[in-house]
N, C-alpha and C positions, 0 to 999 in steps of 0.2 A: 371598463368601468361604466360606460353609459348603459350597458345591459343591466348591471346591478341597480343603478339609480332608477332606471325605468321600472324594473321589477319591484323594487322596494316601494316606489310611489304607487304603482298599480295595486299592490297588496296592502298598502297603508302601513308599511313597516318603517321603523326608524333604525337603520343599520349604519353604524359608524364607518367612516371611510377606511379606517385601519383594518376593519374586518373584511371589507370588500377587497382591499389590496392583498390581504393575507390569502384569501380564497383564490383570487386571480393569480397570485404568484405560485400557489401550490398546485392548482389544477389548470393545465394549459392545453388540454386535448380537444375539447369541443364544448359548444354552448350548452348542450344537454347535461353534461357533467357539471358545468358551472351552476346551472339552475338547480340540479339535484343537490349539490353541495350547499347552496344557499338555503334550500328548503330543509335540509338536514340540520343546519346550524340553528335555524329558527325553531324547528320542532324540538331540538335538544334543549335550547334555552328555555322554552316553554315547559318542558318536562321537568327540568331541574330547578325551575323557577328562579333563573338568574338573568340579569340583563346581558344583552349580546355584547361581547367584547372579544379581543383577540384570543384570550385564554379559553373562553367558552368555545370559540370556533375551532381552536386547535384540539380541544377535547372531543368535540363532536365529530371531527374529521379524522381522528387518529387511525381509524380502521380503513379509510379509503385513500389516504395520502401515502404514496409509495415510500417505503423505508429508504433511508439514505444508504444503508449498507445492504446490498442484495444478499440473499441467502445462498451460500455456496453448496452445491450438491456434488458429492463425490461418488465414485464407483462403490467405495466401501459403505457409504451411507445407503445407497440403493440396495446393495446386497443385504445389509442389516435389516432394512425395512421389509424387504421381500421375505427374508428368512424368518423374521418375527411373525409376519402374517401367515406363512405356511408352516410355522413351527419347525424350521430346519436350521441346523447348525451351519455356521459359516464354512466349516471344513467340508461339509457335504456338497457344497457348490463346486468344490475343486476335486472331488473324488472321481476316480475313473469309472466306477459302476454307479449308475443312478437308476432309481426306480421311477415310475411314472410321475409322481408328484415332484420329484427332484428335477426331472426334465422340464416339466411345466414351469416351475419356479425359475429355473435357470433361463428358460426362454423369456420369461417376463423381465428378468434382469437385463438380458441382452436387448430387448425392445426399449426399455427405459434408458439404457446407456447410450444407444445409438441415436 
């Protein structure tokens, strides 16, 4: 919290304590990310012409705050994405005979899976 108060005073900003607490609770990695989050909130509030509050801070930081539920990546999802990229059917990954593009795409799947 002292960092935010000092930064807000030096920049002449009036940032409520609830916003400072919200940012500090969401981002706990390092001081640079905290400062970046504060700058982002101030810039966003200026852009949308709203006063800085917790809801504005949440909206401004929605892209950088980690999601509570991590995305689960499965082997089937990797095979689907690689197959879509190389225009290969899922059955072709499991076929005994493979041409060059199939071998390359299967190798890519194996690298992503391991």
